[in-house]
NUZA-265385 format. One record per residue (C-alpha): residue number from 1; residue in one letter; chain; z negated, x negated, y negated. Coordinates in nm, 3 decimals. Layout:
residues N
(NUM "A" "A" (Z X Y))
...
//
This chain:
residues 514
(1 "M" "A" (6.239 -7.728 1.014))
(2 "S" "A" (6.499 -8.002 1.042))
(3 "S" "A" (6.767 -8.032 0.777))
(4 "T" "A" (7.134 -7.960 0.841))
(5 "D" "A" (7.219 -7.960 0.469))
(6 "D" "A" (7.542 -8.145 0.386))
(7 "S" "A" (7.373 -8.306 0.088))
(8 "A" "A" (7.145 -8.505 0.320))
(9 "I" "A" (7.388 -8.800 0.330))
(10 "E" "A" (7.292 -9.125 0.492))
(11 "L" "A" (7.161 -9.376 0.238))
(12 "P" "A" (7.118 -9.751 0.283))
(13 "I" "A" (6.785 -9.860 0.426))
(14 "V" "A" (6.636 -10.145 0.224))
(15 "S" "A" (6.408 -10.374 0.421))
(16 "S" "A" (6.140 -10.599 0.279))
(17 "Q" "A" (6.372 -10.892 0.339))
(18 "D" "A" (6.663 -10.758 0.131))
(19 "R" "A" (6.727 -10.914 -0.210))
(20 "G" "A" (6.369 -10.987 -0.301))
(21 "S" "A" (6.042 -10.837 -0.190))
(22 "V" "A" (6.054 -10.458 -0.176))
(23 "R" "A" (5.728 -10.357 -0.011))
(24 "F" "A" (5.585 -10.008 -0.025))
(25 "D" "A" (5.366 -10.034 0.288))
(26 "F" "A" (5.421 -9.669 0.370))
(27 "D" "A" (5.190 -9.497 0.619))
(28 "N" "A" (5.319 -9.142 0.638))
(29 "T" "A" (5.063 -8.905 0.785))
(30 "Y" "A" (5.232 -8.585 0.667))
(31 "A" "A" (5.555 -8.684 0.842))
(32 "R" "A" (5.358 -8.695 1.166))
(33 "L" "A" (5.262 -8.329 1.139))
(34 "P" "A" (5.472 -8.070 1.333))
(35 "E" "A" (5.826 -8.043 1.203))
(36 "R" "A" (5.783 -7.681 1.093))
(37 "F" "A" (5.576 -7.821 0.805))
(38 "Y" "A" (5.878 -7.975 0.631))
(39 "A" "A" (6.249 -8.051 0.635))
(40 "R" "A" (6.363 -8.408 0.680))
(41 "V" "A" (6.613 -8.476 0.405))
(42 "N" "A" (6.713 -8.782 0.205))
(43 "P" "A" (6.747 -8.789 -0.173))
(44 "T" "A" (7.107 -8.765 -0.288))
(45 "H" "A" (7.304 -9.034 -0.465))
(46 "V" "A" (7.332 -9.043 -0.845))
(47 "R" "A" (7.613 -9.201 -1.040))
(48 "A" "A" (7.464 -9.456 -1.277))
(49 "P" "A" (7.083 -9.478 -1.284))
(50 "R" "A" (6.913 -9.650 -1.574))
(51 "L" "A" (6.545 -9.724 -1.611))
(52 "I" "A" (6.343 -9.543 -1.875))
(53 "Q" "A" (5.993 -9.660 -1.786))
(54 "V" "A" (5.782 -9.809 -1.508))
(55 "N" "A" (5.407 -9.749 -1.519))
(56 "S" "A" (5.296 -10.107 -1.456))
(57 "E" "A" (4.924 -10.028 -1.455))
(58 "L" "A" (4.967 -9.757 -1.191))
(59 "A" "A" (5.210 -9.968 -0.988))
(60 "L" "A" (4.953 -10.243 -0.954))
(61 "K" "A" (4.689 -9.993 -0.840))
(62 "L" "A" (4.934 -9.886 -0.569))
(63 "R" "A" (4.990 -10.246 -0.455))
(64 "L" "A" (5.344 -10.238 -0.595))
(65 "E" "A" (5.511 -10.505 -0.805))
(66 "P" "A" (5.625 -10.374 -1.145))
(67 "D" "A" (5.892 -10.641 -1.189))
(68 "V" "A" (6.048 -10.543 -0.856))
(69 "L" "A" (6.050 -10.175 -0.956))
(70 "E" "A" (6.222 -10.273 -1.281))
(71 "S" "A" (6.489 -10.477 -1.100))
(72 "P" "A" (6.837 -10.337 -1.021))
(73 "L" "A" (6.728 -10.278 -0.661))
(74 "G" "A" (6.405 -10.112 -0.776))
(75 "I" "A" (6.599 -9.877 -1.002))
(76 "E" "A" (6.825 -9.778 -0.712))
(77 "I" "A" (6.516 -9.691 -0.510))
(78 "L" "A" (6.355 -9.495 -0.793))
(79 "A" "A" (6.679 -9.300 -0.842))
(80 "G" "A" (6.699 -9.213 -0.473))
(81 "N" "A" (7.013 -9.418 -0.412))
(82 "Q" "A" (6.842 -9.637 -0.153))
(83 "V" "A" (6.565 -9.568 0.094))
(84 "V" "A" (6.297 -9.829 0.148))
(85 "E" "A" (6.209 -9.937 0.499))
(86 "G" "A" (5.913 -9.731 0.619))
(87 "S" "A" (6.000 -9.429 0.406))
(88 "E" "A" (6.044 -9.100 0.590))
(89 "P" "A" (6.189 -8.871 0.321))
(90 "L" "A" (6.107 -8.504 0.353))
(91 "A" "A" (6.076 -8.179 0.159))
(92 "Q" "A" (5.756 -7.983 0.217))
(93 "A" "A" (5.755 -7.615 0.309))
(94 "Y" "A" (5.531 -7.373 0.117))
(95 "S" "A" (5.511 -7.021 -0.019))
(96 "G" "A" (5.356 -6.901 -0.343))
(97 "N" "A" (5.255 -6.622 -0.575))
(98 "Q" "A" (5.463 -6.663 -0.890))
(99 "F" "A" (5.309 -6.461 -1.172))
(100 "G" "A" (5.140 -6.254 -0.903))
(101 "N" "A" (5.451 -6.185 -0.695))
(102 "F" "A" (5.449 -6.336 -0.346))
(103 "V" "A" (5.753 -6.539 -0.242))
(104 "P" "A" (5.740 -6.620 0.132))
(105 "L" "A" (5.957 -6.931 0.111))
(106 "L" "A" (5.960 -7.170 -0.182))
(107 "G" "A" (5.924 -7.531 -0.069))
(108 "D" "A" (6.038 -7.853 -0.235))
(109 "G" "A" (6.368 -7.748 -0.383))
(110 "R" "A" (6.423 -8.058 -0.593))
(111 "T" "A" (6.164 -8.308 -0.480))
(112 "N" "A" (6.151 -8.559 -0.200))
(113 "L" "A" (5.834 -8.704 -0.052))
(114 "L" "A" (5.926 -9.065 0.020))
(115 "G" "A" (5.596 -9.149 0.188))
(116 "E" "A" (5.232 -9.236 0.142))
(117 "I" "A" (5.059 -9.551 0.020))
(118 "V" "A" (4.693 -9.650 0.028))
(119 "G" "A" (4.600 -9.790 -0.314))
(120 "L" "A" (4.359 -10.062 -0.412))
(121 "D" "A" (4.090 -9.794 -0.442))
(122 "G" "A" (4.131 -9.702 -0.076))
(123 "V" "A" (4.277 -9.361 -0.163))
(124 "R" "A" (4.596 -9.237 0.001))
(125 "Y" "A" (4.872 -9.133 -0.242))
(126 "D" "A" (5.203 -8.950 -0.208))
(127 "I" "A" (5.508 -9.112 -0.365))
(128 "Q" "A" (5.754 -8.839 -0.453))
(129 "L" "A" (6.087 -8.825 -0.633))
(130 "K" "A" (6.132 -8.520 -0.856))
(131 "G" "A" (6.490 -8.426 -0.942))
(132 "S" "A" (6.628 -8.608 -0.639))
(133 "G" "A" (6.883 -8.348 -0.530))
(134 "P" "A" (6.911 -8.032 -0.320))
(135 "T" "A" (6.706 -7.963 -0.008))
(136 "P" "A" (6.705 -7.674 0.240))
(137 "F" "A" (6.453 -7.509 0.004))
(138 "S" "A" (6.670 -7.526 -0.309))
(139 "R" "A" (6.773 -7.157 -0.300))
(140 "R" "A" (7.115 -7.231 -0.453))
(141 "G" "A" (6.961 -7.461 -0.716))
(142 "D" "A" (7.111 -7.799 -0.797))
(143 "G" "A" (6.796 -7.989 -0.698))
(144 "R" "A" (6.811 -8.193 -1.016))
(145 "A" "A" (6.577 -8.242 -1.312))
(146 "A" "A" (6.670 -8.253 -1.678))
(147 "L" "A" (6.567 -8.548 -1.893))
(148 "G" "A" (6.346 -8.345 -2.127))
(149 "P" "A" (6.111 -8.201 -1.863))
(150 "V" "A" (6.090 -8.541 -1.691))
(151 "L" "A" (5.974 -8.704 -2.015))
(152 "R" "A" (5.732 -8.419 -2.082))
(153 "E" "A" (5.573 -8.451 -1.738))
(154 "Y" "A" (5.556 -8.830 -1.763))
(155 "L" "A" (5.389 -8.826 -2.102))
(156 "V" "A" (5.154 -8.531 -2.052))
(157 "S" "A" (5.042 -8.632 -1.702))
(158 "E" "A" (4.960 -8.983 -1.825))
(159 "A" "A" (4.781 -8.835 -2.127))
(160 "M" "A" (4.574 -8.616 -1.895))
(161 "A" "A" (4.484 -8.916 -1.680))
(162 "A" "A" (4.371 -9.103 -1.991))
(163 "L" "A" (4.168 -8.798 -2.096))
(164 "G" "A" (3.985 -8.817 -1.764))
(165 "V" "A" (4.137 -8.505 -1.606))
(166 "P" "A" (4.226 -8.512 -1.234))
(167 "T" "A" (4.605 -8.513 -1.232))
(168 "T" "A" (4.922 -8.625 -1.068))
(169 "R" "A" (5.058 -8.943 -1.228))
(170 "A" "A" (5.398 -9.076 -1.331))
(171 "L" "A" (5.504 -9.404 -1.171))
(172 "A" "A" (5.853 -9.423 -1.317))
(173 "A" "A" (6.141 -9.235 -1.476))
(174 "V" "A" (6.514 -9.306 -1.463))
(175 "T" "A" (6.820 -9.137 -1.602))
(176 "T" "A" (7.091 -9.054 -1.350))
(177 "G" "A" (7.412 -9.096 -1.548))
(178 "Q" "A" (7.493 -8.734 -1.463))
(179 "S" "A" (7.450 -8.410 -1.652))
(180 "V" "A" (7.273 -8.095 -1.540))
(181 "V" "A" (7.333 -7.743 -1.665))
(182 "R" "A" (7.034 -7.552 -1.796))
(183 "E" "A" (7.057 -7.349 -2.118))
(184 "T" "A" (7.305 -7.619 -2.219))
(185 "V" "A" (7.448 -7.931 -2.057))
(186 "V" "A" (7.180 -8.203 -2.072))
(187 "P" "A" (7.125 -8.549 -1.922))
(188 "G" "A" (6.971 -8.567 -1.576))
(189 "A" "A" (6.673 -8.777 -1.475))
(190 "V" "A" (6.441 -8.850 -1.182))
(191 "L" "A" (6.062 -8.876 -1.206))
(192 "T" "A" (5.860 -9.072 -0.952))
(193 "R" "A" (5.541 -8.873 -0.916))
(194 "V" "A" (5.217 -8.992 -0.756))
(195 "A" "A" (4.959 -8.749 -0.621))
(196 "A" "A" (4.653 -8.756 -0.398))
(197 "S" "A" (4.872 -8.517 -0.199))
(198 "H" "A" (5.112 -8.231 -0.262))
(199 "L" "A" (4.919 -7.980 -0.051))
(200 "R" "A" (4.897 -7.648 -0.233))
(201 "V" "A" (4.740 -7.308 -0.189))
(202 "G" "A" (5.099 -7.201 -0.123))
(203 "T" "A" (5.119 -7.440 0.172))
(204 "F" "A" (4.844 -7.242 0.346))
(205 "Q" "A" (5.010 -6.915 0.244))
(206 "Y" "A" (5.332 -7.031 0.412))
(207 "F" "A" (5.168 -7.034 0.755))
(208 "A" "A" (4.944 -6.734 0.691))
(209 "S" "A" (5.243 -6.518 0.596))
(210 "R" "A" (5.403 -6.607 0.930))
(211 "G" "A" (5.091 -6.531 1.131))
(212 "D" "A" (5.084 -6.896 1.237))
(213 "T" "A" (4.711 -6.946 1.291))
(214 "D" "A" (4.767 -7.277 1.469))
(215 "G" "A" (4.964 -7.401 1.165))
(216 "I" "A" (4.677 -7.297 0.935))
(217 "R" "A" (4.431 -7.486 1.155))
(218 "V" "A" (4.646 -7.801 1.169))
(219 "L" "A" (4.690 -7.790 0.791))
(220 "A" "A" (4.321 -7.729 0.727))
(221 "D" "A" (4.222 -8.017 0.955))
(222 "Y" "A" (4.471 -8.238 0.774))
(223 "A" "A" (4.335 -8.135 0.432))
(224 "I" "A" (3.980 -8.205 0.544))
(225 "A" "A" (4.068 -8.549 0.681))
(226 "R" "A" (4.260 -8.641 0.367))
(227 "H" "A" (4.057 -8.484 0.087))
(228 "Y" "A" (3.719 -8.365 0.218))
(229 "P" "A" (3.623 -8.602 0.503))
(230 "E" "A" (3.254 -8.544 0.430))
(231 "V" "A" (3.279 -8.190 0.572))
(232 "A" "A" (3.451 -8.284 0.898))
(233 "Q" "A" (3.126 -8.280 1.095))
(234 "S" "A" (2.997 -7.962 0.932))
(235 "K" "A" (2.911 -7.668 1.155))
(236 "Q" "A" (3.151 -7.464 0.940))
(237 "P" "A" (3.417 -7.713 0.825))
(238 "Y" "A" (3.666 -7.450 0.712))
(239 "R" "A" (3.417 -7.273 0.489))
(240 "A" "A" (3.315 -7.617 0.360))
(241 "L" "A" (3.682 -7.692 0.286))
(242 "L" "A" (3.707 -7.370 0.084))
(243 "D" "A" (3.380 -7.457 -0.092))
(244 "G" "A" (3.522 -7.797 -0.188))
(245 "V" "A" (3.851 -7.667 -0.323))
(246 "I" "A" (3.672 -7.398 -0.524))
(247 "S" "A" (3.429 -7.649 -0.673))
(248 "R" "A" (3.701 -7.892 -0.774))
(249 "H" "A" (3.906 -7.621 -0.943))
(250 "A" "A" (3.605 -7.478 -1.126))
(251 "H" "A" (3.547 -7.821 -1.280))
(252 "L" "A" (3.919 -7.885 -1.336))
(253 "V" "A" (3.978 -7.567 -1.537))
(254 "A" "A" (3.662 -7.633 -1.738))
(255 "Q" "A" (3.803 -7.975 -1.829))
(256 "W" "A" (4.135 -7.820 -1.931))
(257 "M" "A" (3.970 -7.570 -2.159))
(258 "L" "A" (3.744 -7.828 -2.321))
(259 "L" "A" (4.065 -8.005 -2.427))
(260 "G" "A" (4.255 -7.694 -2.537))
(261 "F" "A" (4.507 -7.736 -2.254))
(262 "I" "A" (4.718 -7.445 -2.128))
(263 "H" "A" (4.892 -7.504 -1.795))
(264 "G" "A" (5.146 -7.226 -1.835))
(265 "V" "A" (5.243 -7.168 -1.470))
(266 "M" "A" (4.923 -7.141 -1.266))
(267 "N" "A" (5.101 -7.001 -0.962))
(268 "T" "A" (4.952 -7.057 -0.617))
(269 "D" "A" (5.225 -7.310 -0.541))
(270 "N" "A" (5.099 -7.505 -0.844))
(271 "T" "A" (4.735 -7.497 -0.730))
(272 "S" "A" (4.661 -7.820 -0.548))
(273 "I" "A" (4.419 -7.853 -0.258))
(274 "S" "A" (4.306 -8.192 -0.391))
(275 "G" "A" (4.195 -8.037 -0.722))
(276 "E" "A" (4.452 -8.221 -0.934))
(277 "T" "A" (4.661 -8.081 -1.216))
(278 "I" "A" (5.016 -8.052 -1.083))
(279 "D" "A" (5.355 -7.944 -1.221))
(280 "Y" "A" (5.370 -7.987 -1.598))
(281 "G" "A" (5.634 -7.732 -1.685))
(282 "P" "A" (5.575 -7.517 -1.995))
(283 "C" "A" (5.230 -7.669 -2.052))
(284 "A" "A" (5.093 -7.721 -2.402))
(285 "F" "A" (4.782 -7.808 -2.600))
(286 "M" "A" (4.652 -7.561 -2.856))
(287 "E" "A" (4.623 -7.667 -3.216))
(288 "A" "A" (4.464 -7.374 -3.401))
(289 "Y" "A" (4.207 -7.224 -3.164))
(290 "E" "A" (4.328 -6.893 -3.025))
(291 "P" "A" (4.173 -6.771 -2.697))
(292 "R" "A" (4.472 -6.554 -2.605))
(293 "K" "A" (4.726 -6.824 -2.684))
(294 "V" "A" (5.038 -6.837 -2.467))
(295 "F" "A" (5.319 -7.091 -2.501))
(296 "S" "A" (5.523 -7.043 -2.183))
(297 "S" "A" (5.844 -6.851 -2.249))
(298 "I" "A" (5.825 -6.695 -1.902))
(299 "D" "A" (5.462 -6.578 -1.931))
(300 "R" "A" (5.551 -6.258 -2.112))
(301 "Q" "A" (5.232 -6.073 -2.016))
(302 "G" "A" (4.992 -6.359 -2.096))
(303 "R" "A" (4.881 -6.393 -1.735))
(304 "Y" "A" (4.810 -6.763 -1.787))
(305 "A" "A" (4.691 -6.751 -2.148))
(306 "Y" "A" (4.429 -7.008 -2.246))
(307 "S" "A" (4.127 -6.782 -2.191))
(308 "N" "A" (4.273 -6.632 -1.872))
(309 "Q" "A" (4.287 -6.964 -1.688))
(310 "P" "A" (3.949 -6.928 -1.511))
(311 "H" "A" (4.048 -6.581 -1.389))
(312 "A" "A" (4.387 -6.709 -1.274))
(313 "A" "A" (4.225 -6.995 -1.083))
(314 "H" "A" (3.981 -6.758 -0.912))
(315 "W" "A" (4.268 -6.525 -0.817))
(316 "N" "A" (4.461 -6.818 -0.667))
(317 "L" "A" (4.157 -6.938 -0.475))
(318 "T" "A" (4.114 -6.587 -0.339))
(319 "R" "A" (4.463 -6.622 -0.192))
(320 "L" "A" (4.350 -6.946 -0.028))
(321 "A" "A" (4.047 -6.768 0.119))
(322 "E" "A" (4.279 -6.499 0.257))
(323 "A" "A" (4.497 -6.763 0.420))
(324 "L" "A" (4.193 -6.935 0.573))
(325 "L" "A" (4.038 -6.609 0.689))
(326 "P" "A" (4.144 -6.643 1.057))
(327 "L" "A" (3.957 -6.973 1.071))
(328 "L" "A" (3.654 -6.833 0.888))
(329 "V" "A" (3.643 -6.545 1.133))
(330 "L" "A" (3.640 -6.787 1.426))
(331 "E" "A" (3.360 -6.986 1.261))
(332 "E" "A" (3.149 -6.680 1.188))
(333 "G" "A" (3.213 -6.497 1.512))
(334 "S" "A" (3.339 -6.167 1.369))
(335 "E" "A" (3.583 -6.036 1.112))
(336 "D" "A" (3.310 -5.881 0.896))
(337 "A" "A" (3.114 -6.206 0.892))
(338 "G" "A" (3.428 -6.406 0.812))
(339 "V" "A" (3.511 -6.178 0.518))
(340 "A" "A" (3.151 -6.199 0.395))
(341 "S" "A" (3.169 -6.579 0.415))
(342 "A" "A" (3.486 -6.582 0.207))
(343 "Y" "A" (3.337 -6.353 -0.057))
(344 "A" "A" (3.020 -6.561 -0.079))
(345 "T" "A" (3.220 -6.878 -0.127))
(346 "L" "A" (3.446 -6.727 -0.392))
(347 "A" "A" (3.144 -6.597 -0.581))
(348 "A" "A" (3.045 -6.957 -0.653))
(349 "F" "A" (3.350 -7.021 -0.870))
(350 "G" "A" (3.229 -6.837 -1.181))
(351 "P" "A" (2.885 -7.000 -1.204))
(352 "Q" "A" (3.029 -7.344 -1.137))
(353 "F" "A" (3.297 -7.303 -1.403))
(354 "E" "A" (3.049 -7.167 -1.657))
(355 "A" "A" (2.802 -7.448 -1.594))
(356 "A" "A" (3.072 -7.717 -1.627))
(357 "H" "A" (3.213 -7.556 -1.942))
(358 "R" "A" (2.870 -7.517 -2.105))
(359 "E" "A" (2.779 -7.877 -2.026))
(360 "G" "A" (3.107 -7.997 -2.175))
(361 "L" "A" (3.052 -7.797 -2.492))
(362 "R" "A" (2.700 -7.939 -2.526))
(363 "R" "A" (2.840 -8.292 -2.513))
(364 "K" "A" (3.102 -8.202 -2.773))
(365 "L" "A" (2.821 -8.074 -2.997))
(366 "G" "A" (2.601 -8.380 -2.947))
(367 "L" "A" (2.337 -8.202 -2.739))
(368 "T" "A" (2.182 -8.393 -2.452))
(369 "T" "A" (1.919 -8.135 -2.362))
(370 "E" "A" (1.965 -7.772 -2.265))
(371 "R" "A" (1.785 -7.514 -2.478))
(372 "E" "A" (1.793 -7.139 -2.503))
(373 "G" "A" (2.057 -7.036 -2.756))
(374 "D" "A" (2.289 -7.333 -2.697))
(375 "A" "A" (2.560 -7.118 -2.538))
(376 "E" "A" (2.544 -6.877 -2.832))
(377 "L" "A" (2.566 -7.166 -3.080))
(378 "A" "A" (2.879 -7.298 -2.909))
(379 "Q" "A" (3.038 -6.954 -2.884))
(380 "D" "A" (2.966 -6.888 -3.252))
(381 "L" "A" (3.160 -7.201 -3.340))
(382 "L" "A" (3.452 -7.098 -3.119))
(383 "D" "A" (3.457 -6.751 -3.276))
(384 "R" "A" (3.466 -6.908 -3.623))
(385 "L" "A" (3.743 -7.144 -3.518))
(386 "A" "A" (3.950 -6.848 -3.403))
(387 "A" "A" (3.882 -6.645 -3.719))
(388 "N" "A" (3.973 -6.938 -3.944))
(389 "A" "A" (4.271 -7.086 -3.754))
(390 "A" "A" (4.087 -7.418 -3.733))
(391 "D" "A" (4.234 -7.699 -3.525))
(392 "F" "A" (4.046 -7.719 -3.194))
(393 "T" "A" (4.083 -8.092 -3.132))
(394 "L" "A" (4.017 -8.211 -3.486))
(395 "T" "A" (3.718 -7.983 -3.539))
(396 "F" "A" (3.527 -8.126 -3.245))
(397 "R" "A" (3.634 -8.482 -3.321))
(398 "R" "A" (3.527 -8.460 -3.684))
(399 "L" "A" (3.193 -8.313 -3.585))
(400 "S" "A" (3.118 -8.659 -3.447))
(401 "D" "A" (3.131 -8.781 -3.808))
(402 "A" "A" (2.931 -8.487 -3.938))
(403 "V" "A" (2.655 -8.542 -3.681))
(404 "T" "A" (2.542 -8.857 -3.862))
(405 "G" "A" (2.488 -8.672 -4.190))
(406 "P" "A" (2.609 -8.391 -4.421))
(407 "E" "A" (2.853 -8.630 -4.590))
(408 "G" "A" (3.076 -8.586 -4.284))
(409 "D" "A" (3.100 -8.210 -4.336))
(410 "A" "A" (3.394 -8.232 -4.576))
(411 "G" "A" (3.635 -8.339 -4.303))
(412 "V" "A" (3.541 -8.038 -4.093))
(413 "R" "A" (3.524 -7.779 -4.371))
(414 "V" "A" (3.883 -7.845 -4.475))
(415 "L" "A" (4.004 -7.730 -4.133))
(416 "F" "A" (3.870 -7.377 -4.189))
(417 "S" "A" (4.063 -7.120 -4.392))
(418 "D" "A" (3.721 -7.014 -4.523))
(419 "P" "A" (3.506 -7.330 -4.540))
(420 "A" "A" (3.194 -7.119 -4.591))
(421 "A" "A" (3.229 -7.004 -4.230))
(422 "Y" "A" (3.168 -7.362 -4.121))
(423 "D" "A" (2.878 -7.404 -4.363))
(424 "V" "A" (2.689 -7.111 -4.209))
(425 "W" "A" (2.739 -7.245 -3.857))
(426 "S" "A" (2.661 -7.608 -3.942))
(427 "A" "A" (2.324 -7.511 -4.087))
(428 "A" "A" (2.223 -7.366 -3.748))
(429 "W" "A" (2.373 -7.668 -3.569))
(430 "R" "A" (2.169 -7.913 -3.776))
(431 "R" "A" (1.851 -7.723 -3.706))
(432 "R" "A" (1.929 -7.750 -3.335))
(433 "L" "A" (2.003 -8.124 -3.367))
(434 "E" "A" (1.653 -8.178 -3.507))
(435 "E" "A" (1.520 -8.088 -3.162))
(436 "E" "A" (1.728 -8.359 -2.992))
(437 "P" "A" (1.594 -8.699 -2.886))
(438 "G" "A" (1.779 -9.020 -2.962))
(439 "T" "A" (1.969 -9.139 -3.267))
(440 "A" "A" (2.249 -8.980 -3.465))
(441 "E" "A" (2.468 -9.281 -3.385))
(442 "G" "A" (2.410 -9.231 -3.013))
(443 "R" "A" (2.502 -8.864 -3.040))
(444 "A" "A" (2.816 -8.952 -3.235))
(445 "A" "A" (2.926 -9.195 -2.963))
(446 "M" "A" (2.871 -8.931 -2.695))
(447 "M" "A" (3.070 -8.677 -2.894))
(448 "R" "A" (3.362 -8.915 -2.947))
(449 "A" "A" (3.370 -8.980 -2.573))
(450 "A" "A" (3.394 -8.604 -2.513))
(451 "S" "A" (3.644 -8.516 -2.788))
(452 "P" "A" (3.973 -8.706 -2.815))
(453 "I" "A" (4.132 -8.784 -3.145))
(454 "V" "A" (4.483 -8.767 -2.997))
(455 "I" "A" (4.644 -8.504 -2.775))
(456 "P" "A" (5.014 -8.458 -2.695))
(457 "R" "A" (5.079 -8.226 -2.987))
(458 "N" "A" (5.369 -7.996 -2.910))
(459 "H" "A" (5.586 -8.074 -3.212))
(460 "L" "A" (5.567 -8.445 -3.136))
(461 "V" "A" (5.651 -8.386 -2.770))
(462 "E" "A" (5.956 -8.185 -2.872))
(463 "A" "A" (6.063 -8.447 -3.126))
(464 "M" "A" (6.029 -8.719 -2.863))
(465 "I" "A" (6.242 -8.520 -2.619))
(466 "A" "A" (6.507 -8.447 -2.883))
(467 "A" "A" (6.540 -8.815 -2.970))
(468 "A" "A" (6.596 -8.905 -2.605))
(469 "V" "A" (6.827 -8.617 -2.516))
(470 "E" "A" (7.035 -8.607 -2.832))
(471 "R" "A" (7.045 -8.975 -2.932))
(472 "Q" "A" (6.940 -9.165 -2.618))
(473 "D" "A" (6.657 -9.305 -2.830))
(474 "F" "A" (6.352 -9.370 -2.611))
(475 "Q" "A" (6.144 -9.552 -2.868))
(476 "P" "A" (5.955 -9.236 -2.977))
(477 "F" "A" (5.867 -9.174 -2.611))
(478 "E" "A" (5.741 -9.530 -2.563))
(479 "E" "A" (5.535 -9.524 -2.883))
(480 "F" "A" (5.389 -9.180 -2.810))
(481 "L" "A" (5.306 -9.282 -2.454))
(482 "E" "A" (5.110 -9.582 -2.580))
(483 "V" "A" (4.911 -9.364 -2.821))
(484 "V" "A" (4.822 -9.088 -2.573))
(485 "S" "A" (4.720 -9.350 -2.318))
(486 "N" "A" (4.423 -9.429 -2.546))
(487 "P" "A" (4.328 -9.081 -2.668))
(488 "Y" "A" (3.970 -9.156 -2.773))
(489 "E" "A" (4.051 -9.457 -2.992))
(490 "D" "A" (4.090 -9.411 -3.366))
(491 "K" "A" (4.320 -9.682 -3.496))
(492 "P" "A" (4.489 -9.732 -3.834))
(493 "G" "A" (4.841 -9.594 -3.861))
(494 "M" "A" (4.790 -9.309 -3.615))
(495 "E" "A" (4.781 -9.026 -3.869))
(496 "R" "A" (5.111 -8.869 -3.761))
(497 "Y" "A" (4.980 -8.838 -3.404))
(498 "I" "A" (4.641 -8.701 -3.513))
(499 "L" "A" (4.727 -8.431 -3.765))
(500 "P" "A" (4.840 -8.079 -3.670))
(501 "A" "A" (5.198 -7.968 -3.715))
(502 "R" "A" (5.307 -7.849 -4.056))
(503 "P" "A" (5.414 -7.481 -4.058))
(504 "E" "A" (5.781 -7.571 -4.028))
(505 "E" "A" (5.706 -7.801 -3.731))
(506 "C" "A" (5.504 -7.555 -3.522))
(507 "V" "A" (5.620 -7.503 -3.164))
(508 "T" "A" (5.558 -7.145 -3.053))
(509 "Q" "A" (5.722 -7.155 -2.707))
(510 "T" "A" (5.759 -7.405 -2.428))
(511 "F" "A" (6.003 -7.385 -2.140))
(512 "C" "A" (5.982 -7.455 -1.769))
(513 "G" "A" (6.292 -7.675 -1.749))
(514 "T" "A" (6.382 -7.587 -1.390))
//
């Protein structure tokens, strides 16, 4: 699918010899796939780019020089105004189920895959510009990104990385010097996103919906080589690929829920084959624990509510199994056997999610051994949190103080509308702790490592965005980014980042920003 879009203007090619060392060492495997997998299209020029932030730590891991990225030439590259030698810009083709409704053609409507880099860890990463202008997949959109959503994705994706959750990362953000029209006229920006890849369930659906079995096979072989090389020599590599994706997502969603995270748009085009969290649109972290909590303004039916996330993930993975079915049938030798293989693989999601979630809850409760009744003890606490509007993050963090002795109970009790509800539960918890080996101090350390003290609380995210959009003040973003990059550390002066929103500060809805 080659581009004939007028917006694909020729941009200067910057070589490694031009005005300082600009080396990305691109090795672009996706660009070597058949051309029906993508559209070749350059990013479009912006008027007056200005740097907001370069992620120096990530840049170094990618063998990039932060000072070069921060230079005038680096900013031009990060804005999409210049193309680095070795880059082969393209927009990927994919389909997707959006809130259950299948859309045959979505694709990268405002992103541009510049190329791939192998990092210091030996892992291959995509370097992508988000908000870089229209592509053949833009569907009459402007292809741009607003400043607010760019800052949200930068901050929340870096917070998730610091929390230990598999995620795309933010390498840089720049303003464009141009406005975009959303609900109002707002400043534009470009995010440089880094991912293990941008392969999605929707990428497989794109070829499946066209009856392109050869495309499915090429894509599956590519996904195996890039993300699951250990299964390449399997007798059933395509079932093993499905097994791997299912396992990674079972653990990913368990991690989300153990942190109170709500993705908000768990469509199949936002479900990555690598098992990373991707596309931070109307995402949010719960404060008061509420299993049915929804923040996304477009999720009117609660499809992706907090407690629905495991079901949504399983539904999306079922769509992947459907797309892979022609390959599973070939492996198994008959259609019935291929369908049975898919069902057997999908059946593993629930047990894997439940096991990962239970293990995470045990760590948060200071339990190193597994005993009968542990799941009920954890669920009893969650039920009491919900009934008493207790803050999810702070409750588990303060339990790490209470585990060393009853004198720590006061900090937890105050979070419950009826403190007696905590007292009843904590009595059972302490009886269970008596059966645990090790020291109270050791349990407390384990609990602190499993329960952050800082999350990107929604009112602070919105305040940070407002400062940048309305006053061009990026200091709140920089300060907040530093705090969420160390979410398990309790330091003096952090109270405003730790405490829940006051009633007048509560954010009840988040917005996609596209």
